[in-house]
KEPALUM-644983 format. One record per residue: y, x, z of N, C-alpha, C in turn; residue number from 1; residue in one letter. Coordinates in nm, 2 decimals. Layout:
((Y, X, Z), (Y, X, Z), (Y, X, Z), NUM, A);
...
END
This chain:
((-5.30, 0.56, -1.79), (-5.23, 0.62, -1.68), (-5.14, 0.51, -1.61), 1, M);
((-5.11, 0.52, -1.49), (-5.02, 0.43, -1.42), (-4.89, 0.50, -1.38), 2, T);
((-4.78, 0.43, -1.38), (-4.65, 0.49, -1.35), (-4.65, 0.55, -1.21), 3, P);
((-4.60, 0.67, -1.19), (-4.58, 0.73, -1.06), (-4.45, 0.67, -1.00), 4, H);
((-4.47, 0.59, -0.89), (-4.35, 0.52, -0.84), (-4.24, 0.60, -0.79), 5, P);
((-4.26, 0.73, -0.75), (-4.16, 0.81, -0.69), (-4.07, 0.87, -0.80), 6, S);
((-4.12, 0.87, -0.93), (-4.05, 0.95, -1.03), (-4.02, 0.86, -1.15), 7, H);
((-4.08, 0.74, -1.17), (-4.05, 0.66, -1.28), (-3.91, 0.61, -1.28), 8, S);
((-3.85, 0.60, -1.40), (-3.71, 0.55, -1.40), (-3.70, 0.45, -1.52), 9, G);
((-3.60, 0.37, -1.51), (-3.57, 0.28, -1.62), (-3.42, 0.29, -1.65), 10, A);
((-3.38, 0.27, -1.78), (-3.25, 0.28, -1.82), (-3.16, 0.16, -1.76), 11, P);
((-3.04, 0.19, -1.74), (-2.95, 0.09, -1.69), (-2.92, -0.02, -1.80), 12, A);
((-2.93, 0.03, -1.93), (-2.92, -0.06, -2.04), (-3.00, -0.01, -2.15), 13, S);
((-3.02, -0.09, -2.26), (-3.11, -0.05, -2.37), (-3.05, 0.07, -2.44), 14, A);
((-2.92, 0.09, -2.44), (-2.85, 0.19, -2.52), (-2.84, 0.32, -2.44), 15, D);
((-2.87, 0.32, -2.31), (-2.84, 0.44, -2.23), (-2.95, 0.55, -2.24), 16, S);
((-3.06, 0.51, -2.30), (-3.17, 0.61, -2.30), (-3.25, 0.60, -2.17), 17, G);
((-3.37, 0.66, -2.16), (-3.45, 0.65, -2.05), (-3.54, 0.77, -2.03), 18, H);
((-3.59, 0.79, -1.91), (-3.69, 0.89, -1.88), (-3.79, 0.82, -1.79), 19, V);
((-3.92, 0.83, -1.82), (-4.02, 0.77, -1.74), (-4.13, 0.88, -1.71), 20, T);
((-4.21, 0.85, -1.61), (-4.32, 0.95, -1.57), (-4.44, 0.87, -1.54), 21, V);
((-4.56, 0.91, -1.59), (-4.69, 0.86, -1.55), (-4.77, 0.98, -1.50), 22, E);
((-4.84, 0.96, -1.39), (-4.91, 1.07, -1.33), (-5.06, 1.02, -1.31), 23, L);
((-5.15, 1.09, -1.37), (-5.29, 1.06, -1.36), (-5.38, 1.18, -1.37), 24, S);
((-5.46, 1.20, -1.27), (-5.56, 1.31, -1.27), (-5.49, 1.45, -1.29), 25, E);
((-5.38, 1.47, -1.22), (-5.31, 1.59, -1.23), (-5.22, 1.61, -1.34), 26, G);
((-5.21, 1.52, -1.44), (-5.13, 1.53, -1.56), (-5.01, 1.44, -1.54), 27, I);
((-4.89, 1.50, -1.54), (-4.77, 1.42, -1.54), (-4.71, 1.41, -1.68), 28, A);
((-4.71, 1.29, -1.73), (-4.65, 1.27, -1.86), (-4.51, 1.22, -1.85), 29, T);
((-4.41, 1.31, -1.90), (-4.27, 1.28, -1.89), (-4.23, 1.23, -2.03), 30, V);
((-4.18, 1.11, -2.04), (-4.14, 1.05, -2.17), (-3.99, 1.02, -2.17), 31, R);
((-3.92, 1.07, -2.27), (-3.78, 1.03, -2.28), (-3.75, 0.96, -2.41), 32, F);
((-3.65, 0.88, -2.42), (-3.62, 0.81, -2.54), (-3.47, 0.77, -2.54), 33, G);
((-3.42, 0.75, -2.66), (-3.28, 0.70, -2.68), (-3.28, 0.64, -2.82), 34, H);
((-3.21, 0.53, -2.84), (-3.21, 0.46, -2.97), (-3.16, 0.54, -3.08), 35, P);
((-3.07, 0.64, -3.06), (-3.02, 0.73, -3.16), (-3.11, 0.85, -3.17), 36, K);
((-3.23, 0.84, -3.23), (-3.31, 0.95, -3.26), (-3.36, 1.03, -3.14), 37, G);
((-3.38, 0.96, -3.03), (-3.42, 1.03, -2.90), (-3.32, 1.15, -2.87), 38, N);
((-3.19, 1.12, -2.89), (-3.09, 1.22, -2.86), (-3.08, 1.23, -2.71), 39, S);
((-3.00, 1.33, -2.67), (-2.99, 1.37, -2.53), (-2.85, 1.36, -2.47), 40, L);
((-2.80, 1.24, -2.44), (-2.68, 1.22, -2.37), (-2.69, 1.28, -2.23), 41, P);
((-2.58, 1.29, -2.16), (-2.57, 1.36, -2.03), (-2.66, 1.29, -1.93), 42, S);
((-2.67, 1.16, -1.93), (-2.75, 1.09, -1.83), (-2.90, 1.12, -1.85), 43, D);
((-2.94, 1.12, -1.98), (-3.09, 1.16, -2.01), (-3.11, 1.30, -1.96), 44, V);
((-3.02, 1.39, -1.99), (-3.04, 1.53, -1.95), (-3.05, 1.54, -1.80), 45, L);
((-2.97, 1.47, -1.73), (-2.97, 1.47, -1.58), (-3.11, 1.42, -1.53), 46, R);
((-3.15, 1.31, -1.59), (-3.28, 1.25, -1.55), (-3.40, 1.34, -1.58), 47, R);
((-3.40, 1.41, -1.69), (-3.50, 1.50, -1.73), (-3.50, 1.62, -1.63), 48, L);
((-3.38, 1.67, -1.60), (-3.37, 1.79, -1.51), (-3.42, 1.75, -1.37), 49, T);
((-3.38, 1.63, -1.32), (-3.43, 1.59, -1.19), (-3.58, 1.57, -1.19), 50, A);
((-3.63, 1.51, -1.29), (-3.78, 1.48, -1.30), (-3.86, 1.61, -1.30), 51, T);
((-3.82, 1.70, -1.39), (-3.89, 1.83, -1.40), (-3.89, 1.90, -1.26), 52, I);
((-3.77, 1.90, -1.19), (-3.76, 1.97, -1.06), (-3.85, 1.90, -0.96), 53, S);
((-3.85, 1.77, -0.96), (-3.94, 1.69, -0.86), (-4.08, 1.72, -0.89), 54, Q);
((-4.12, 1.72, -1.01), (-4.27, 1.74, -1.04), (-4.31, 1.88, -1.01), 55, L);
((-4.22, 1.97, -1.02), (-4.25, 2.11, -0.99), (-4.28, 2.13, -0.84), 56, G);
((-4.23, 2.04, -0.76), (-4.26, 2.05, -0.62), (-4.37, 1.95, -0.57), 57, A);
((-4.42, 1.87, -0.66), (-4.52, 1.77, -0.63), (-4.66, 1.83, -0.66), 58, D);
((-4.74, 1.85, -0.55), (-4.87, 1.91, -0.56), (-4.97, 1.82, -0.65), 59, D);
((-4.94, 1.69, -0.66), (-5.03, 1.60, -0.74), (-5.02, 1.63, -0.89), 60, R);
((-4.91, 1.69, -0.93), (-4.89, 1.72, -1.07), (-4.93, 1.87, -1.09), 61, A);
((-5.03, 1.89, -1.17), (-5.08, 2.02, -1.20), (-5.03, 2.08, -1.33), 62, R);
((-5.00, 1.98, -1.42), (-4.95, 2.02, -1.56), (-4.85, 1.91, -1.60), 63, V);
((-4.75, 1.94, -1.68), (-4.65, 1.85, -1.72), (-4.66, 1.83, -1.88), 64, I);
((-4.67, 1.71, -1.93), (-4.67, 1.68, -2.07), (-4.53, 1.62, -2.10), 65, L);
((-4.46, 1.68, -2.19), (-4.32, 1.63, -2.23), (-4.33, 1.57, -2.37), 66, L);
((-4.29, 1.45, -2.38), (-4.29, 1.38, -2.51), (-4.18, 1.28, -2.53), 67, R);
((-4.15, 1.24, -2.65), (-4.04, 1.14, -2.67), (-4.10, 1.02, -2.73), 68, S);
((-4.02, 0.92, -2.74), (-4.06, 0.79, -2.79), (-4.08, 0.78, -2.94), 69, E);
((-4.17, 0.69, -2.98), (-4.18, 0.66, -3.12), (-4.25, 0.76, -3.21), 70, G);
((-4.23, 0.74, -3.34), (-4.30, 0.83, -3.44), (-4.19, 0.89, -3.53), 71, T);
((-4.07, 0.87, -3.50), (-3.96, 0.93, -3.59), (-3.92, 1.06, -3.54), 72, G);
((-3.79, 1.08, -3.52), (-3.75, 1.21, -3.47), (-3.80, 1.24, -3.33), 73, A);
((-3.83, 1.36, -3.30), (-3.87, 1.40, -3.16), (-3.74, 1.41, -3.08), 74, F);
((-3.63, 1.47, -3.13), (-3.51, 1.48, -3.06), (-3.39, 1.51, -3.15), 75, C);
((-3.29, 1.43, -3.15), (-3.17, 1.45, -3.24), (-3.07, 1.54, -3.17), 76, A);
((-3.10, 1.59, -3.05), (-3.01, 1.69, -2.99), (-2.90, 1.62, -2.91), 77, G);
((-2.78, 1.68, -2.91), (-2.67, 1.63, -2.83), (-2.61, 1.50, -2.88), 78, A);
((-2.55, 1.43, -2.78), (-2.49, 1.30, -2.82), (-2.35, 1.32, -2.88), 79, S);
((-2.34, 1.28, -3.01), (-2.21, 1.30, -3.08), (-2.10, 1.21, -3.02), 80, F);
((-2.14, 1.10, -2.97), (-2.04, 1.01, -2.90), (-1.97, 1.09, -2.78), 81, A);
((-2.06, 1.16, -2.71), (-2.00, 1.23, -2.59), (-1.92, 1.35, -2.64), 82, E);
((-1.97, 1.42, -2.74), (-1.90, 1.54, -2.80), (-1.76, 1.49, -2.84), 83, L);
((-1.75, 1.38, -2.91), (-1.62, 1.33, -2.96), (-1.53, 1.29, -2.84), 84, Q);
((-1.58, 1.26, -2.73), (-1.50, 1.22, -2.61), (-1.45, 1.33, -2.52), 85, G);
((-1.49, 1.46, -2.55), (-1.45, 1.57, -2.47), (-1.30, 1.60, -2.49), 86, I);
((-1.23, 1.60, -2.38), (-1.08, 1.61, -2.39), (-1.03, 1.74, -2.33), 87, A);
((-1.11, 1.82, -2.25), (-1.06, 1.94, -2.19), (-1.17, 2.03, -2.17), 88, D);
((-1.14, 2.16, -2.14), (-1.24, 2.26, -2.13), (-1.34, 2.24, -2.02), 89, A);
((-1.30, 2.20, -1.90), (-1.39, 2.17, -1.79), (-1.49, 2.06, -1.83), 90, P);
((-1.45, 1.96, -1.89), (-1.54, 1.85, -1.94), (-1.64, 1.90, -2.04), 91, T);
((-1.58, 1.99, -2.13), (-1.67, 2.05, -2.23), (-1.78, 2.14, -2.17), 92, G);
((-1.74, 2.22, -2.07), (-1.84, 2.30, -2.00), (-1.94, 2.22, -1.94), 93, K);
((-1.90, 2.11, -1.87), (-2.00, 2.03, -1.80), (-2.09, 1.96, -1.89), 94, E);
((-2.05, 1.92, -2.01), (-2.14, 1.86, -2.11), (-2.25, 1.96, -2.14), 95, F);
((-2.21, 2.09, -2.18), (-2.31, 2.18, -2.22), (-2.39, 2.23, -2.10), 96, F);
((-2.34, 2.22, -1.98), (-2.42, 2.26, -1.86), (-2.54, 2.17, -1.84), 97, M);
((-2.53, 2.05, -1.90), (-2.65, 1.96, -1.89), (-2.77, 2.02, -1.96), 98, G);
((-2.75, 2.08, -2.07), (-2.86, 2.15, -2.14), (-2.90, 2.28, -2.06), 99, F);
((-2.80, 2.35, -2.01), (-2.83, 2.47, -1.93), (-2.92, 2.44, -1.81), 100, A);
((-2.88, 2.33, -1.74), (-2.95, 2.30, -1.61), (-3.10, 2.25, -1.65), 101, R);
((-3.12, 2.18, -1.76), (-3.25, 2.14, -1.80), (-3.34, 2.26, -1.83), 102, L);
((-3.28, 2.36, -1.91), (-3.36, 2.48, -1.94), (-3.39, 2.55, -1.82), 103, I);
((-3.30, 2.57, -1.73), (-3.32, 2.64, -1.60), (-3.43, 2.57, -1.52), 104, L);
((-3.43, 2.43, -1.51), (-3.53, 2.36, -1.44), (-3.67, 2.38, -1.50), 105, A);
((-3.68, 2.39, -1.63), (-3.80, 2.41, -1.70), (-3.85, 2.55, -1.67), 106, M);
((-3.76, 2.65, -1.67), (-3.79, 2.79, -1.64), (-3.84, 2.80, -1.49), 107, R);
((-3.78, 2.73, -1.40), (-3.82, 2.75, -1.26), (-3.94, 2.67, -1.22), 108, R);
((-3.97, 2.57, -1.30), (-4.09, 2.48, -1.26), (-4.22, 2.57, -1.26), 109, C);
((-4.29, 2.57, -1.16), (-4.41, 2.65, -1.15), (-4.53, 2.59, -1.23), 110, P);
((-4.51, 2.48, -1.29), (-4.62, 2.41, -1.37), (-4.60, 2.44, -1.51), 111, K);
((-4.71, 2.46, -1.59), (-4.70, 2.47, -1.73), (-4.65, 2.34, -1.79), 112, F);
((-4.55, 2.35, -1.88), (-4.50, 2.23, -1.95), (-4.55, 2.23, -2.10), 113, I);
((-4.62, 2.13, -2.14), (-4.67, 2.12, -2.27), (-4.58, 2.02, -2.35), 114, L);
((-4.54, 2.05, -2.47), (-4.46, 1.96, -2.55), (-4.53, 1.90, -2.66), 115, A);
((-4.51, 1.77, -2.68), (-4.58, 1.70, -2.80), (-4.46, 1.67, -2.90), 116, R);
((-4.46, 1.73, -3.01), (-4.35, 1.72, -3.10), (-4.39, 1.65, -3.23), 117, V);
((-4.31, 1.55, -3.27), (-4.33, 1.48, -3.40), (-4.19, 1.46, -3.47), 118, H);
((-4.19, 1.46, -3.59), (-4.07, 1.44, -3.67), (-3.97, 1.55, -3.65), 119, G);
((-3.84, 1.52, -3.69), (-3.74, 1.62, -3.69), (-3.69, 1.65, -3.55), 120, R);
((-3.65, 1.77, -3.53), (-3.59, 1.82, -3.40), (-3.46, 1.90, -3.43), 121, T);
((-3.35, 1.87, -3.37), (-3.22, 1.93, -3.40), (-3.16, 1.99, -3.27), 122, V);
((-3.09, 2.10, -3.29), (-3.01, 2.16, -3.19), (-3.07, 2.17, -3.05), 123, G);
((-3.01, 2.10, -2.95), (-3.06, 2.10, -2.82), (-3.21, 2.06, -2.80), 124, G);
((-3.26, 1.98, -2.90), (-3.40, 1.95, -2.90), (-3.49, 2.07, -2.93), 125, G);
((-3.44, 2.16, -3.01), (-3.52, 2.28, -3.04), (-3.52, 2.36, -2.91), 126, V);
((-3.41, 2.37, -2.84), (-3.41, 2.44, -2.71), (-3.51, 2.38, -2.61), 127, G);
((-3.52, 2.25, -2.61), (-3.62, 2.18, -2.52), (-3.76, 2.22, -2.56), 128, L);
((-3.79, 2.23, -2.69), (-3.92, 2.27, -2.73), (-3.95, 2.41, -2.69), 129, V);
((-3.85, 2.50, -2.71), (-3.86, 2.64, -2.68), (-3.88, 2.67, -2.53), 130, A);
((-3.82, 2.58, -2.45), (-3.83, 2.60, -2.30), (-3.96, 2.55, -2.25), 131, A);
((-4.04, 2.48, -2.33), (-4.17, 2.44, -2.29), (-4.26, 2.56, -2.30), 132, S);
((-4.38, 2.56, -2.23), (-4.47, 2.67, -2.23), (-4.57, 2.67, -2.34), 133, D);
((-4.59, 2.55, -2.40), (-4.69, 2.54, -2.51), (-4.66, 2.42, -2.58), 134, Y);
((-4.64, 2.43, -2.71), (-4.60, 2.31, -2.79), (-4.70, 2.28, -2.90), 135, A);
((-4.74, 2.15, -2.90), (-4.82, 2.10, -3.01), (-4.73, 2.02, -3.10), 136, F);
((-4.75, 2.02, -3.23), (-4.67, 1.95, -3.33), (-4.75, 1.90, -3.44), 137, A);
((-4.69, 1.79, -3.50), (-4.74, 1.73, -3.62), (-4.69, 1.81, -3.74), 138, L);
((-4.75, 1.79, -3.85), (-4.71, 1.86, -3.97), (-4.57, 1.83, -4.02), 139, G);
((-4.51, 1.71, -3.97), (-4.38, 1.67, -4.02), (-4.27, 1.72, -3.92), 140, D);
((-4.31, 1.80, -3.82), (-4.22, 1.84, -3.71), (-4.13, 1.95, -3.76), 141, A);
((-4.02, 1.92, -3.84), (-3.93, 2.03, -3.88), (-3.82, 2.05, -3.78), 142, S);
((-3.75, 2.16, -3.79), (-3.65, 2.20, -3.70), (-3.52, 2.25, -3.77), 143, V);
((-3.41, 2.23, -3.70), (-3.28, 2.28, -3.75), (-3.19, 2.30, -3.64), 144, R);
((-3.11, 2.41, -3.64), (-3.00, 2.43, -3.55), (-2.87, 2.40, -3.63), 145, L);
((-2.81, 2.29, -3.60), (-2.70, 2.24, -3.68), (-2.56, 2.27, -3.62), 146, S);
((-2.56, 2.35, -3.51), (-2.44, 2.36, -3.43), (-2.32, 2.42, -3.52), 147, E);
((-2.35, 2.52, -3.60), (-2.24, 2.59, -3.68), (-2.18, 2.49, -3.77), 148, L);
((-2.26, 2.39, -3.82), (-2.22, 2.29, -3.91), (-2.11, 2.20, -3.85), 149, A);
((-2.11, 2.19, -3.72), (-2.00, 2.11, -3.65), (-1.90, 2.20, -3.58), 150, V);
((-1.90, 2.33, -3.61), (-1.80, 2.42, -3.56), (-1.82, 2.49, -3.43), 151, G);
((-1.94, 2.48, -3.38), (-1.97, 2.55, -3.26), (-2.09, 2.65, -3.28), 152, I);
((-2.18, 2.66, -3.20), (-2.29, 2.75, -3.22), (-2.40, 2.72, -3.11), 153, G);
((-2.52, 2.76, -3.13), (-2.63, 2.74, -3.04), (-2.63, 2.83, -2.92), 154, P);
((-2.52, 2.84, -2.85), (-2.50, 2.94, -2.75), (-2.58, 2.91, -2.62), 155, F);
((-2.59, 2.79, -2.58), (-2.66, 2.76, -2.46), (-2.81, 2.76, -2.48), 156, V);
((-2.86, 2.71, -2.59), (-3.00, 2.71, -2.62), (-3.05, 2.84, -2.69), 157, V);
((-2.95, 2.92, -2.73), (-2.99, 3.04, -2.80), (-3.09, 3.13, -2.73), 158, G);
((-3.06, 3.16, -2.60), (-3.15, 3.25, -2.53), (-3.29, 3.21, -2.52), 159, P);
((-3.31, 3.08, -2.49), (-3.45, 3.03, -2.48), (-3.52, 3.02, -2.61), 160, V);
((-3.45, 3.00, -2.72), (-3.51, 3.00, -2.85), (-3.54, 3.14, -2.89), 161, I);
((-3.45, 3.23, -2.87), (-3.47, 3.38, -2.90), (-3.59, 3.43, -2.82), 162, E);
((-3.60, 3.39, -2.70), (-3.72, 3.43, -2.62), (-3.85, 3.39, -2.68), 163, R);
((-3.85, 3.28, -2.74), (-3.97, 3.22, -2.80), (-4.00, 3.27, -2.94), 164, K);
((-3.90, 3.28, -3.03), (-3.92, 3.31, -3.17), (-3.86, 3.45, -3.21), 165, I);
((-3.79, 3.51, -3.13), (-3.73, 3.64, -3.17), (-3.59, 3.63, -3.23), 166, G);
((-3.51, 3.74, -3.22), (-3.37, 3.73, -3.27), (-3.36, 3.70, -3.42), 167, L);
((-3.45, 3.76, -3.50), (-3.44, 3.74, -3.64), (-3.46, 3.60, -3.68), 168, G);
((-3.56, 3.53, -3.63), (-3.58, 3.39, -3.66), (-3.47, 3.30, -3.60), 169, A);
((-3.42, 3.34, -3.48), (-3.30, 3.26, -3.43), (-3.18, 3.27, -3.52), 170, L);
((-3.16, 3.39, -3.57), (-3.04, 3.41, -3.66), (-3.06, 3.33, -3.79), 171, Q);
((-3.18, 3.33, -3.84), (-3.21, 3.25, -3.96), (-3.18, 3.10, -3.94), 172, A);
((-3.22, 3.05, -3.83), (-3.19, 2.91, -3.79), (-3.04, 2.88, -3.77), 173, L);
((-2.98, 2.97, -3.69), (-2.84, 2.95, -3.65), (-2.74, 2.97, -3.76), 174, A);
((-2.76, 3.07, -3.85), (-2.67, 3.10, -3.96), (-2.68, 3.00, -4.07), 175, V);
((-2.80, 2.96, -4.11), (-2.82, 2.86, -4.22), (-2.84, 2.72, -4.15), 176, D);
((-2.73, 2.67, -4.10), (-2.73, 2.55, -4.02), (-2.76, 2.42, -4.10), 177, A);
((-2.77, 2.43, -4.23), (-2.80, 2.31, -4.31), (-2.94, 2.30, -4.35), 178, A);
((-3.02, 2.40, -4.33), (-3.16, 2.40, -4.38), (-3.26, 2.36, -4.27), 179, T);
((-3.35, 2.27, -4.31), (-3.46, 2.24, -4.22), (-3.57, 2.34, -4.24), 180, W);
((-3.63, 2.38, -4.13), (-3.75, 2.47, -4.14), (-3.87, 2.38, -4.10), 181, R);
((-3.98, 2.39, -4.18), (-4.09, 2.31, -4.16), (-4.18, 2.35, -4.04), 182, D);
((-4.28, 2.27, -4.01), (-4.36, 2.30, -3.90), (-4.44, 2.43, -3.92), 183, A);
((-4.48, 2.46, -4.04), (-4.55, 2.59, -4.06), (-4.46, 2.71, -4.03), 184, A);
((-4.33, 2.70, -4.06), (-4.24, 2.80, -4.03), (-4.23, 2.82, -3.88), 185, W);
((-4.22, 2.70, -3.81), (-4.20, 2.70, -3.66), (-4.33, 2.76, -3.59), 186, A);
((-4.45, 2.73, -3.65), (-4.57, 2.78, -3.59), (-4.58, 2.93, -3.62), 187, E);
((-4.54, 2.97, -3.74), (-4.55, 3.11, -3.77), (-4.46, 3.20, -3.68), 188, R);
((-4.35, 3.14, -3.64), (-4.26, 3.22, -3.56), (-4.28, 3.20, -3.41), 189, H);
((-4.38, 3.11, -3.37), (-4.41, 3.10, -3.23), (-4.35, 2.99, -3.15), 190, G);
((-4.27, 2.91, -3.22), (-4.21, 2.79, -3.15), (-4.32, 2.69, -3.12), 191, L);
((-4.40, 2.66, -3.22), (-4.52, 2.58, -3.20), (-4.64, 2.67, -3.18), 192, Y);
((-4.73, 2.63, -3.08), (-4.85, 2.70, -3.06), (-4.96, 2.65, -3.16), 193, A);
((-4.96, 2.52, -3.18), (-5.05, 2.45, -3.27), (-4.99, 2.34, -3.35), 194, Q);
((-5.02, 2.33, -3.48), (-4.97, 2.22, -3.57), (-5.10, 2.15, -3.61), 195, V);
((-5.10, 2.02, -3.59), (-5.21, 1.93, -3.63), (-5.17, 1.84, -3.74), 196, L);
((-5.28, 1.79, -3.81), (-5.25, 1.70, -3.93), (-5.23, 1.56, -3.90), 197, D);
((-5.28, 1.51, -3.79), (-5.26, 1.37, -3.75), (-5.24, 1.35, -3.61), 198, S);
((-5.18, 1.23, -3.57), (-5.14, 1.21, -3.43), (-5.27, 1.20, -3.35), 199, A);
((-5.38, 1.14, -3.40), (-5.50, 1.13, -3.33), (-5.56, 1.27, -3.30), 200, N);
((-5.55, 1.36, -3.40), (-5.61, 1.49, -3.38), (-5.52, 1.57, -3.27), 201, E);
((-5.39, 1.55, -3.29), (-5.29, 1.62, -3.20), (-5.32, 1.57, -3.05), 202, L);
((-5.33, 1.44, -3.03), (-5.35, 1.39, -2.90), (-5.49, 1.43, -2.84), 203, D);
((-5.59, 1.44, -2.92), (-5.72, 1.48, -2.87), (-5.71, 1.63, -2.82), 204, A);
((-5.65, 1.72, -2.90), (-5.64, 1.86, -2.87), (-5.55, 1.88, -2.75), 205, V);
((-5.44, 1.81, -2.75), (-5.35, 1.82, -2.63), (-5.41, 1.77, -2.50), 206, L);
((-5.48, 1.65, -2.51), (-5.54, 1.60, -2.39), (-5.65, 1.69, -2.34), 207, D);
((-5.72, 1.76, -2.42), (-5.82, 1.85, -2.38), (-5.76, 1.97, -2.30), 208, R);
((-5.65, 2.03, -2.36), (-5.59, 2.14, -2.29), (-5.53, 2.09, -2.16), 209, L);
((-5.46, 1.98, -2.16), (-5.40, 1.93, -2.04), (-5.50, 1.90, -1.93), 210, A);
((-5.62, 1.85, -1.96), (-5.72, 1.82, -1.86), (-5.78, 1.95, -1.81), 211, A);
((-5.79, 2.05, -1.90), (-5.84, 2.18, -1.85), (-5.74, 2.25, -1.76), 212, T);
((-5.61, 2.24, -1.79), (-5.51, 2.30, -1.70), (-5.50, 2.23, -1.57), 213, L);
((-5.52, 2.10, -1.57), (-5.52, 2.02, -1.45), (-5.63, 2.06, -1.35), 214, A);
((-5.73, 2.12, -1.40), (-5.85, 2.16, -1.32), (-5.84, 2.31, -1.29), 215, R);
((-5.74, 2.38, -1.34), (-5.72, 2.52, -1.32), (-5.65, 2.55, -1.19), 216, S);
((-5.66, 2.68, -1.15), (-5.60, 2.73, -1.02), (-5.44, 2.72, -1.03), 217, N);
((-5.38, 2.63, -0.95), (-5.24, 2.62, -0.95), (-5.16, 2.75, -0.93), 218, P);
((-5.21, 2.83, -0.83), (-5.14, 2.95, -0.80), (-5.15, 3.05, -0.92), 219, E);
((-5.26, 3.06, -0.98), (-5.28, 3.15, -1.10), (-5.18, 3.10, -1.21), 220, A);
((-5.17, 2.97, -1.23), (-5.08, 2.93, -1.34), (-4.94, 2.95, -1.30), 221, M);
((-4.90, 2.93, -1.18), (-4.77, 2.96, -1.13), (-4.73, 3.11, -1.15), 222, A);
((-4.82, 3.20, -1.12), (-4.80, 3.34, -1.13), (-4.79, 3.38, -1.28), 223, Q);
((-4.88, 3.32, -1.36), (-4.87, 3.34, -1.50), (-4.74, 3.30, -1.56), 224, M);
((-4.69, 3.18, -1.52), (-4.56, 3.13, -1.57), (-4.45, 3.23, -1.53), 225, K);
((-4.45, 3.27, -1.41), (-4.35, 3.37, -1.36), (-4.35, 3.49, -1.44), 226, S);
((-4.47, 3.54, -1.48), (-4.48, 3.66, -1.56), (-4.43, 3.64, -1.70), 227, A);
((-4.46, 3.52, -1.75), (-4.41, 3.49, -1.89), (-4.26, 3.48, -1.90), 228, F);
((-4.19, 3.44, -1.79), (-4.05, 3.43, -1.79), (-3.98, 3.55, -1.73), 229, W);
((-4.05, 3.66, -1.71), (-3.99, 3.78, -1.66), (-3.88, 3.82, -1.75), 230, H);
((-3.77, 3.86, -1.69), (-3.65, 3.91, -1.76), (-3.54, 3.80, -1.78), 231, G);
((-3.57, 3.68, -1.73), (-3.47, 3.58, -1.75), (-3.40, 3.54, -1.61), 232, T);
((-3.41, 3.63, -1.52), (-3.36, 3.61, -1.38), (-3.21, 3.59, -1.39), 233, E);
((-3.14, 3.65, -1.49), (-2.99, 3.64, -1.49), (-2.94, 3.52, -1.57), 234, H);
((-3.03, 3.43, -1.61), (-2.99, 3.32, -1.69), (-2.90, 3.22, -1.63), 235, W);
((-2.90, 3.20, -1.50), (-2.81, 3.11, -1.43), (-2.67, 3.15, -1.47), 236, D);
((-2.64, 3.28, -1.46), (-2.50, 3.33, -1.50), (-2.48, 3.32, -1.65), 237, T);
((-2.58, 3.37, -1.73), (-2.57, 3.37, -1.87), (-2.55, 3.23, -1.93), 238, L);
((-2.63, 3.13, -1.89), (-2.61, 3.00, -1.95), (-2.48, 2.93, -1.91), 239, L);
((-2.44, 2.96, -1.79), (-2.31, 2.91, -1.75), (-2.19, 2.97, -1.84), 240, E);
((-2.20, 3.10, -1.86), (-2.10, 3.16, -1.95), (-2.11, 3.10, -2.09), 241, E);
((-2.23, 3.08, -2.14), (-2.25, 3.02, -2.27), (-2.19, 2.87, -2.28), 242, R);
((-2.21, 2.80, -2.17), (-2.16, 2.66, -2.16), (-2.01, 2.66, -2.16), 243, A);
((-1.95, 2.76, -2.09), (-1.80, 2.77, -2.09), (-1.75, 2.80, -2.23), 244, T);
((-1.82, 2.89, -2.30), (-1.78, 2.92, -2.44), (-1.79, 2.80, -2.53), 245, L);
((-1.90, 2.73, -2.52), (-1.92, 2.61, -2.61), (-1.82, 2.50, -2.57), 246, S);
((-1.79, 2.49, -2.44), (-1.69, 2.39, -2.40), (-1.55, 2.41, -2.44), 247, G);
((-1.52, 2.54, -2.47), (-1.39, 2.57, -2.53), (-1.39, 2.55, -2.68), 248, T);
((-1.49, 2.60, -2.75), (-1.50, 2.58, -2.89), (-1.49, 2.44, -2.94), 249, L);
((-1.55, 2.35, -2.86), (-1.56, 2.21, -2.90), (-1.42, 2.14, -2.91), 250, V);
((-1.32, 2.21, -2.85), (-1.19, 2.15, -2.85), (-1.10, 2.19, -2.97), 251, L);
((-1.15, 2.28, -3.05), (-1.08, 2.32, -3.17), (-1.06, 2.21, -3.27), 252, S);
((-0.95, 2.22, -3.34), (-0.93, 2.11, -3.45), (-1.04, 2.11, -3.55), 253, D);
((-1.09, 2.23, -3.59), (-1.20, 2.24, -3.68), (-1.32, 2.17, -3.63), 254, F);
((-1.35, 2.19, -3.51), (-1.47, 2.13, -3.45), (-1.46, 1.98, -3.44), 255, T);
((-1.34, 1.94, -3.39), (-1.32, 1.79, -3.38), (-1.33, 1.72, -3.51), 256, R);
((-1.28, 1.78, -3.62), (-1.29, 1.72, -3.75), (-1.44, 1.72, -3.80), 257, R);
((-1.51, 1.83, -3.77), (-1.64, 1.84, -3.82), (-1.73, 1.74, -3.74), 258, A);
((-1.72, 1.73, -3.61), (-1.80, 1.64, -3.53), (-1.77, 1.49, -3.57), 259, I);
((-1.65, 1.46, -3.60), (-1.62, 1.32, -3.64), (-1.68, 1.29, -3.77), 260, A);
((-1.68, 1.39, -3.87), (-1.74, 1.36, -4.00), (-1.89, 1.36, -3.99), 261, A);
((-1.95, 1.45, -3.91), (-2.09, 1.45, -3.89), (-2.14, 1.33, -3.82), 262, F);
((-2.07, 1.28, -3.72), (-2.11, 1.16, -3.65), (-2.10, 1.04, -3.72), 263, G);
((-2.02, 1.03, -3.83), (-2.01, 0.91, -3.91), (-2.10, 0.91, -4.03), 264, N);
((-2.19, 1.01, -4.04), (-2.28, 1.01, -4.16), (-2.39, 0.90, -4.13), 265, K);
END
């Protein structure tokens, strides 16, 4: 694949993270990365949101493939450095709105979004997987919602995760914030559509589906996606309310101490 010049991006520095796009034969591959476990600082969230929105309006992109760099963690979730720097409620709300806007962009995008998941995925990263329309994963792709462990809760990502795996499974993840759930658990509850044994097998199966979708009727796929997301029309308001709640909780003394301790591990 060759980079799509209108969407490809490069980081301002090696530590800021990056989002890039390659477009070939109707398949837009969106790749994000960050040195700290492919975490999602605000700048990466903004770039992902803008990229998904742009590709949704680009007729050359028939299907979107979302993946992260390397072979380690798929996504370490929110940036602890940014969490530690939040000094007031408006700043806190804006931080969590980064996740809300990305989820909403993925919801509104009329193209199917396929996720390629490897390694561990935490917090906001689980929301990213849940907001995709079809997720392939390797057998080592475990998940955890660690928000309660740092004194907050998975309020912004909760609705999209619940939509995918149900309230009972969401509660299990959110309440037992210290336990990793393996890929088999995630597949059984619908977070992953397929779990494969090797990267080669995963990529072969993923590429076949992406190629099939790239040849499929765009209008039919857009209407299917709209039907799949029926009942989420109020999420603009809901996720903003959840971001406000999270932005207030993050200021508590309990949460500040927990984030500092967690970030120093």
